[in-house]
C-alpha positions as CSV (number, residue, x, y, z in Angstrom):
1,M,-12.7,-14.4,39.4
2,R,-14.3,-17.8,38.7
3,Q,-18.0,-18.1,39.4
4,V,-18.8,-20.7,42.1
5,Y,-22.4,-21.7,42.9
6,S,-22.9,-22.8,46.5
7,L,-25.7,-25.4,47.0
8,P,-28.3,-24.6,49.6
9,F,-27.2,-27.6,51.7
10,S,-24.7,-28.4,54.4
11,H,-21.8,-30.8,53.9
12,D,-23.5,-33.4,56.0
13,E,-26.8,-33.0,54.2
14,V,-25.2,-33.7,50.9
15,F,-22.7,-36.4,51.9
16,G,-24.8,-38.2,54.5
17,G,-26.5,-40.2,51.7
18,E,-25.8,-41.3,48.2
19,A,-22.9,-38.8,47.6
20,G,-21.0,-40.1,50.6
21,H,-21.5,-43.7,49.4
22,H,-19.8,-42.9,46.1
23,I,-17.1,-40.8,47.7
24,P,-16.4,-42.1,51.2
25,Y,-13.3,-39.8,51.4
26,H,-15.3,-36.6,51.1
27,R,-13.4,-35.7,54.3
28,M,-9.8,-36.7,54.4
29,Y,-7.4,-36.6,57.4
30,G,-9.9,-34.6,59.4
31,K,-10.5,-31.9,56.8
32,Q,-13.3,-31.3,54.3
33,Y,-12.2,-32.3,50.8
34,C,-15.4,-32.2,48.7
35,V,-17.6,-29.0,49.0
36,P,-21.3,-28.8,48.2
37,A,-20.8,-26.3,45.4
38,L,-20.3,-26.1,41.6
39,T,-17.5,-24.5,39.6
40,V,-19.2,-22.8,36.6
41,Y,-17.7,-23.0,33.2
42,T,-19.2,-21.5,30.0
43,P,-20.0,-23.7,27.0
44,S,-17.3,-22.1,24.9
45,E,-14.7,-22.8,27.6
46,V,-15.6,-26.5,27.8
47,Q,-15.7,-26.8,24.0
48,E,-12.1,-25.4,23.8
49,L,-10.9,-27.5,26.7
50,R,-12.3,-30.6,25.0
51,S,-10.6,-30.0,21.7
52,A,-7.4,-28.7,23.3
53,A,-7.1,-31.7,25.7
54,E,-7.5,-34.2,22.9
55,A,-4.9,-32.4,20.8
56,V,-2.4,-32.3,23.7
57,D,-3.0,-36.0,24.3
58,A,-2.2,-36.7,20.7
59,I,1.0,-34.7,21.0
60,Y,2.0,-36.7,24.1
61,C,1.4,-40.0,22.3
62,K,3.3,-38.9,19.2
63,V,6.3,-37.8,21.2
64,M,6.1,-41.0,23.2
65,R,6.4,-43.1,20.1
66,F,9.2,-40.9,18.8
67,I,11.2,-41.5,22.0
68,Q,10.5,-45.2,22.0
69,R,11.7,-45.6,18.4
70,Y,14.5,-43.1,18.0
71,M,16.0,-42.0,21.3
72,P,18.7,-44.1,23.0
73,D,18.5,-45.6,26.5
74,S,20.8,-42.8,27.8
75,F,18.1,-40.2,26.9
76,L,15.4,-42.2,28.8
77,E,17.6,-42.7,31.8
78,N,19.1,-39.2,32.1
79,P,17.0,-36.3,30.6
80,L,13.7,-38.3,31.3
81,G,14.9,-39.8,34.6
82,I,13.5,-43.3,33.8
83,H,14.9,-46.0,36.1
84,P,17.1,-48.4,34.0
85,G,14.9,-51.3,35.2
86,L,11.8,-49.7,33.6
87,I,13.4,-48.9,30.2
88,P,12.9,-52.3,28.5
89,A,9.2,-52.5,29.3
90,A,8.8,-48.8,28.6
91,R,10.1,-49.3,25.1
92,M,7.3,-51.9,24.3
93,E,4.8,-50.3,22.0
94,M,1.4,-50.9,23.3
95,V,-1.9,-49.4,22.1
96,T,-2.0,-45.7,22.7
97,G,-4.7,-43.9,24.7
98,G,-5.1,-44.7,28.3
99,I,-6.6,-43.2,31.5
100,T,-4.9,-39.8,32.0
101,R,-5.6,-36.5,33.6
102,Q,-4.2,-33.2,32.4
103,D,-4.0,-30.1,34.7
104,W,-5.0,-26.8,33.1
105,I,-4.9,-23.2,34.1
106,I,-7.6,-20.9,32.7
107,G,-6.3,-17.4,33.0
108,E,-5.0,-14.2,31.4
109,A,-2.8,-16.2,28.9
110,G,-5.8,-18.4,27.8
111,L,-5.8,-22.1,28.4
112,K,-2.5,-23.7,29.4
113,C,-1.8,-27.3,30.2
114,I,0.8,-27.3,33.0
115,E,1.3,-31.1,33.4
116,N,-0.2,-34.5,32.7
117,N,-0.7,-37.5,35.0
118,T,-0.5,-40.5,32.6
119,D,0.4,-43.3,35.1
120,T,-2.0,-43.3,38.1
121,P,-4.6,-40.5,37.9
122,T,-7.2,-40.3,40.6
123,G,-10.3,-38.1,41.1
124,I,-12.2,-40.4,38.8
125,P,-15.3,-41.1,41.0
126,E,-15.6,-37.4,41.9
127,S,-16.0,-36.5,38.3
128,A,-17.9,-39.5,37.1
129,S,-20.4,-39.9,40.0
130,L,-20.3,-37.0,42.4
131,E,-20.5,-34.3,39.8
132,G,-23.9,-35.5,38.5
133,I,-25.3,-35.8,42.0
134,L,-24.3,-32.3,42.9
135,I,-25.7,-30.9,39.7
136,G,-28.9,-32.7,40.4
137,L,-29.2,-31.0,43.7
138,A,-29.0,-27.7,42.0
139,D,-32.4,-28.6,40.4
140,D,-31.9,-26.4,37.4
141,A,-32.1,-27.8,33.8
142,A,-29.6,-25.1,32.7
143,W,-26.8,-26.8,34.6
144,T,-25.2,-29.7,32.7
145,S,-22.4,-32.2,33.5
146,P,-19.2,-32.0,31.5
147,S,-18.2,-35.4,32.8
148,A,-21.3,-37.3,31.7
149,E,-19.4,-39.4,29.2
150,M,-16.7,-40.6,31.6
151,A,-18.2,-44.1,32.3
152,A,-18.5,-44.8,28.5
153,R,-15.0,-43.6,27.8
154,I,-13.6,-45.9,30.5
155,R,-15.5,-48.9,29.1
156,E,-14.2,-48.2,25.6
157,C,-10.6,-47.8,27.0
158,F,-10.7,-51.2,28.6
159,Q,-12.1,-52.8,25.5
160,S,-9.2,-51.3,23.5
161,W,-6.6,-52.5,26.0
162,L,-8.0,-56.0,26.4
163,S,-8.5,-56.5,22.7
164,F,-4.9,-55.6,22.2
165,Y,-3.7,-58.0,25.0
166,A,-5.9,-60.8,23.6
167,E,-4.1,-60.5,20.3
168,Q,-0.9,-61.0,22.4
169,G,-2.4,-64.2,24.0
170,L,-3.2,-62.6,27.3
171,Q,-6.8,-63.3,28.4
172,G,-8.9,-64.3,31.4
173,P,-10.1,-62.3,34.3
174,V,-8.9,-58.7,34.9
175,T,-7.4,-58.1,38.3
176,F,-7.6,-54.6,39.8
177,T,-5.2,-53.7,42.6
178,S,-4.4,-50.8,44.9
179,Y,-3.2,-50.4,48.4
180,G,-6.1,-52.1,50.3
181,D,-6.3,-49.7,53.3
182,H,-6.1,-46.5,51.2
183,V,-9.7,-45.6,50.9
184,E,-9.3,-43.1,48.1
185,D,-7.1,-45.3,45.9
186,R,-9.4,-48.3,46.5
187,T,-12.5,-46.4,45.7
188,N,-10.9,-45.1,42.4
189,T,-9.8,-48.7,41.5
190,V,-13.1,-50.3,42.3
191,Y,-14.9,-47.7,40.2
192,L,-12.8,-48.6,37.2
193,M,-13.3,-52.3,37.9
194,E,-17.1,-51.9,37.8
195,R,-16.9,-50.1,34.4
196,C,-14.6,-52.9,33.1
197,R,-17.2,-55.5,34.3
198,E,-19.9,-53.5,32.5
199,A,-17.9,-53.8,29.3
200,G,-18.3,-57.6,29.5
201,Y,-15.1,-58.7,31.3
202,E,-14.7,-60.9,34.4
203,T,-13.0,-58.9,37.2
204,Y,-11.5,-59.3,40.6
205,Y,-10.1,-56.9,43.2
206,A,-6.9,-57.8,45.0
207,P,-5.1,-55.6,47.5
208,L,-1.5,-54.9,46.6
209,E,-0.3,-56.5,49.9
210,E,-1.9,-59.8,48.9
211,L,-0.2,-60.2,45.5
212,E,2.5,-62.8,45.2
213,I,5.0,-63.2,42.5
214,I,7.3,-66.1,41.5
215,P,10.1,-64.7,39.4
216,G,10.1,-66.0,35.9
217,E,6.8,-67.8,36.4
218,A,3.7,-65.6,37.1
219,L,1.9,-63.2,39.4
220,Y,-0.7,-64.7,41.7
221,H,-3.5,-63.7,44.1
222,Q,-4.5,-66.4,46.5
223,G,-3.2,-69.1,44.1
224,R,-5.0,-67.6,41.0
225,E,-2.6,-66.7,38.2
226,I,-3.0,-63.1,36.9
227,Q,-2.4,-62.2,33.3
228,L,-4.1,-58.9,33.2
229,L,-3.6,-56.3,35.9
230,Y,-4.8,-52.7,36.4
231,R,-2.7,-51.2,39.2
232,L,-3.2,-47.9,40.9
233,Y,0.4,-47.9,42.1
234,P,3.2,-45.7,40.6
235,L,5.8,-47.4,38.5
236,E,8.6,-45.3,40.0
237,Y,7.6,-47.0,43.3
238,L,7.2,-50.4,41.9
239,I,10.7,-50.7,40.4
240,D,12.3,-50.4,43.8
241,D,10.0,-52.9,45.5
242,R,11.7,-55.9,47.0
243,D,10.8,-58.7,49.5
244,E,12.3,-57.7,52.9
245,N,12.6,-61.4,54.0
246,T,14.0,-63.0,50.8
247,G,15.6,-60.0,49.1
248,V,13.7,-60.9,45.9
249,E,13.3,-57.8,43.7
250,V,9.5,-58.2,43.2
251,G,9.2,-55.0,41.1
252,A,11.9,-56.1,38.7
253,A,10.4,-59.6,38.6
254,L,6.9,-58.2,37.7
255,L,8.3,-56.0,34.9
256,E,10.2,-59.0,33.5
257,L,6.9,-60.8,33.2
258,V,5.6,-57.8,31.3
259,R,8.7,-57.8,29.0
260,E,8.3,-61.5,28.4
261,G,4.6,-61.1,27.4
262,R,3.2,-63.0,30.4
263,L,1.5,-60.0,32.0
264,G,-0.5,-57.1,30.6
265,L,-0.4,-53.9,32.7
266,M,-2.9,-51.0,32.6
267,N,-1.9,-48.2,32.2
268,P,0.9,-49.9,30.1
269,V,4.5,-49.3,31.2
270,Q,5.0,-47.0,28.2
271,H,3.0,-44.4,30.2
272,V,5.9,-43.9,32.6
273,L,7.7,-42.0,29.8
274,M,4.9,-39.4,29.7
275,Q,4.6,-39.4,33.5
276,S,8.1,-38.1,33.9
277,K,8.0,-34.3,34.0
278,G,11.1,-34.4,31.9
279,F,8.8,-35.4,29.1
280,M,7.3,-31.9,29.1
281,A,10.8,-30.4,28.6
282,A,11.4,-33.0,25.8
283,I,8.3,-31.9,24.0
284,W,9.3,-28.3,24.1
285,S,12.9,-29.1,23.0
286,L,11.5,-31.0,20.0
287,Y,9.1,-28.1,19.3
288,E,12.0,-25.6,19.2
289,R,14.1,-27.9,17.0
290,N,11.3,-29.2,14.8
291,D,13.1,-28.0,11.6
292,Q,16.1,-30.1,12.6
293,T,14.3,-33.4,13.1
294,P,14.6,-34.5,9.4
295,E,18.4,-34.5,9.8
296,Y,18.0,-36.9,12.8
297,C,15.2,-39.3,11.8
298,G,14.4,-38.4,8.1
299,F,11.1,-36.7,8.7
300,T,9.6,-33.6,10.4
301,L,8.1,-34.6,13.7
302,F,5.3,-32.0,14.1
303,N,3.1,-30.6,11.3
304,E,1.8,-27.1,11.3
305,A,-1.3,-27.8,13.2
306,E,0.6,-29.7,15.9
307,M,3.1,-26.8,16.2
308,D,0.2,-24.5,16.8
309,V,-1.3,-26.7,19.5
310,I,2.1,-26.7,21.3
311,S,2.6,-23.0,21.1
312,R,-0.9,-22.2,22.1
313,Y,-1.6,-24.7,24.9
314,L,1.8,-25.8,26.3
315,L,4.3,-23.7,28.2
316,P,8.1,-23.2,27.6
317,T,9.7,-26.0,29.7
318,Y,13.4,-26.7,30.0
319,F,15.9,-29.0,31.7
320,S,17.7,-25.9,33.0
321,A,16.5,-22.7,34.7
322,E,18.9,-20.6,32.6
323,P,16.4,-19.3,30.0
324,F,14.2,-17.9,32.8
325,E,17.1,-16.5,34.9
326,Q,18.4,-14.7,31.9
327,S,15.1,-13.1,31.1
328,T,14.1,-12.6,34.8
329,M,10.8,-14.3,34.0
330,P,8.9,-16.0,36.9
331,Y,9.0,-19.8,36.6
332,V,8.2,-23.0,38.4
333,A,10.7,-25.8,39.3
334,K,9.1,-29.2,39.4
335,S,10.6,-32.5,40.6
336,Y,10.4,-35.2,38.0
337,W,8.2,-37.5,40.0
338,G,6.5,-34.9,42.2
339,R,2.9,-35.7,43.1
340,E,0.2,-33.5,44.6
341,G,2.5,-30.4,44.3
342,R,5.4,-31.9,46.3
343,G,8.8,-31.0,45.1
344,T,7.4,-27.8,43.4
345,L,8.9,-24.3,43.8
346,L,7.6,-21.0,42.5
347,L,10.5,-18.6,41.8
348,D,11.1,-15.3,40.2
349,G,13.6,-14.8,37.5
350,D,16.3,-13.7,39.9
351,T,16.2,-17.2,41.5
352,N,14.6,-15.9,44.6
353,Q,12.2,-18.5,45.9
354,F,8.9,-16.8,46.8
355,M,6.8,-19.8,47.7
356,H,7.4,-23.4,48.6
357,H,4.6,-26.0,48.5
358,K,3.3,-26.8,52.0
359,D,-0.1,-28.1,51.2
360,V,0.5,-31.6,52.5
361,K,-1.7,-34.0,54.4
362,Q,-0.3,-35.5,57.5
363,Q,-0.4,-39.1,56.3
364,Q,1.2,-39.9,52.9
365,E,2.6,-42.6,50.8
366,V,6.2,-42.1,49.9
367,Q,8.9,-43.9,48.1
368,P,8.6,-47.6,49.1
369,T,11.2,-49.2,51.2
370,L,11.7,-52.9,51.8
371,N,8.3,-54.5,52.2
372,A,7.5,-56.8,55.1
373,S,6.1,-59.6,52.9
374,R,6.2,-60.9,49.3
375,N,3.9,-58.2,48.0
376,L,3.9,-55.0,46.0
377,A,2.6,-52.6,48.7
378,P,4.1,-49.2,49.5
379,T,5.3,-48.1,52.9
380,V,2.7,-45.8,54.5
381,W,3.9,-43.2,57.0
382,A,1.6,-43.0,59.9
383,T,1.1,-39.9,62.1
384,D,2.8,-40.3,65.4
385,E,5.5,-38.7,67.6
386,N,7.9,-38.9,64.7
387,E,5.6,-37.0,62.4
388,A,8.0,-34.1,61.9
389,S,11.0,-36.3,60.9
390,E,8.8,-38.4,58.7
391,E,7.5,-35.2,57.0
392,E,11.1,-34.2,56.4
393,E,11.8,-37.5,54.8
394,I,8.8,-37.2,52.5
395,A,9.9,-33.6,51.6
396,A,13.5,-34.7,51.0
397,Y,12.4,-37.6,48.7
398,Y,10.6,-35.1,46.3
399,D,12.9,-32.1,46.8
400,N,16.1,-34.1,46.0
401,Q,14.8,-35.3,42.6
402,P,16.0,-33.8,39.4
403,K,13.8,-30.9,38.2
404,I,12.4,-29.3,35.1
405,Y,11.7,-25.6,34.8
406,Q,8.5,-24.2,33.4
407,Q,7.2,-20.7,32.7
408,M,4.8,-19.6,35.3
409,V,1.3,-18.2,34.4
410,P,-1.2,-16.7,36.8
411,M,-4.0,-18.8,38.1
412,E,-7.6,-17.7,38.3
413,Q,-8.9,-17.0,41.8
414,A,-12.1,-18.5,43.2
415,V,-13.9,-18.2,46.6
416,I,-15.7,-21.2,48.0
417,Q,-17.7,-21.7,51.2
418,T,-16.3,-24.4,53.4
419,E,-17.1,-25.7,56.9
420,D,-14.4,-23.3,58.2
421,G,-15.8,-20.3,56.4
422,A,-15.0,-18.6,53.1
423,Y,-11.8,-19.7,51.4
424,S,-10.1,-17.7,48.7
425,G,-7.9,-19.9,46.6
426,Y,-6.8,-20.7,43.0
427,L,-8.5,-22.8,40.5
428,L,-6.8,-25.8,38.8
429,T,-8.9,-27.6,36.2
430,G,-8.2,-31.2,35.7
431,V,-9.3,-32.7,32.4
432,F,-9.5,-36.4,31.9
433,V,-8.6,-37.8,28.5
434,I,-9.4,-41.5,28.3
435,G,-8.7,-43.5,25.3
436,G,-7.6,-40.3,23.5
437,R,-11.0,-38.6,24.1
438,F,-12.2,-36.0,26.5
439,A,-14.0,-37.7,29.4
440,G,-14.5,-35.2,32.2
441,M,-13.3,-32.4,34.5
442,L,-11.9,-32.2,38.0
443,P,-11.8,-28.7,39.4
444,R,-9.8,-28.1,42.6
445,V,-9.4,-24.9,44.5
446,G,-6.2,-24.6,46.6
447,E,-3.0,-22.7,47.0
448,K,-0.8,-21.4,44.2
449,V,0.7,-24.9,44.0
450,T,-2.3,-27.2,44.1
451,G,-1.7,-29.9,46.7
452,D,-3.8,-32.7,48.1
453,M,-5.4,-30.3,50.7
454,A,-7.1,-28.5,47.8
455,Y,-10.9,-28.6,47.7
456,Y,-12.8,-30.5,45.1
457,C,-15.6,-28.3,43.7
458,A,-17.5,-30.1,41.0
459,A,-17.7,-28.7,37.4
460,T,-20.8,-27.7,35.7
461,V,-21.7,-25.9,32.4
462,R,-24.2,-23.1,32.4
463,E,-26.1,-23.8,29.2
464,R,-28.5,-21.6,27.2
465,M,-26.1,-18.6,27.5
466,N,-25.8,-16.4,24.4
467,D,-22.6,-14.6,23.4
468,E,-23.6,-11.4,25.0
469,E,-24.6,-13.1,28.3
470,E,-21.4,-15.0,28.3
471,K,-19.3,-11.9,27.8
472,E,-21.2,-10.1,30.6
473,W,-20.8,-13.1,32.9
474,R,-17.0,-13.3,32.2
475,T,-16.5,-9.6,33.0
């Protein structure tokens, strides 16, 4: 059972001031999201998470380069599920290291990374700002913040990106965009924009719905040409965007600007390769066939240390459920582009489903349809009398995607105090790796499939704990 320390304050006492200013979505869709409590980690746990997360990030980047250079388009389109319209830009080799968040389970099997959000991770202001505020309210010098370096890592990441793009001739202000009315996305985007400005760059915020594109020419906001764009908008949505009135395929037009070197995106398009959950199965396939890679490309892909990282921290993941069905081992089926647990099934080895993810908010963004103007905004489903049918469409979008199959490992339980009373759930530890370096942590307590109704319970490290005290605390 994970130790959770409840602060001696109510939700309103904590979030009625500075904390609520930094995280205006501390309640979402009528439900508490952030809780006034701290998830306690030991120094040794955080130290291992730090080194393991950076090692896993390096594995991801190495496999990404291997796929870009050696695998045919048919592999990107089929096993990885990449839209053909994304492939040319995804093959462009940009600087490695971006803004990513891995999800880890700490349990009986040790530390296990179960997936990686490499395209549009959120939860950044919670870790970078709220965590420190909550630890400060604990008023105990023994509590320290594992996410204290996040702002610095973000500034360094933008410096790396923008130096690379400057060498390609892309300069000028950096435009940050997200869906304007989505408070969580906008808050995450603006936080990153402020760090970029601190790094010495001119920045602007532009809502997705206000962006305009002239195919073959440029992307604009209110007449200002954009050469550098951070977008909190999934690439698998973007590629299907089109102008409802003119029929112009705005997503394809934007990606063509990227391919022609007229627009620099952050995270770069190459990150879509790693965002596909098929990428996890590709890593495991390459791991199991590492001794065969010299026959294919003339060199052994993974060295001994990298093989150890994969076997220790990643899970067996396949494009077929057959290995688990043959061994009757419990496993997880995950949709390629599933987000917030949607499209995820927990199954036993006899293919009997024993849980379906239902932890879903009532208002969600789903796959975009034709937009009402020349913009890049997604369709947002509102809660109304058609809520049930809309929820079915959302579920169908994720459930009907191709799936990968991953060994299931037990999650650690945690009990937190909420406005509705004690809640017993399961801990998923998000770990931000930014620019290739550990940057912070995002603990969430929810159901066995962590969805967007899970509670954020800030991370803290209990320092000044000797080995004997740590052993006693863990037991």
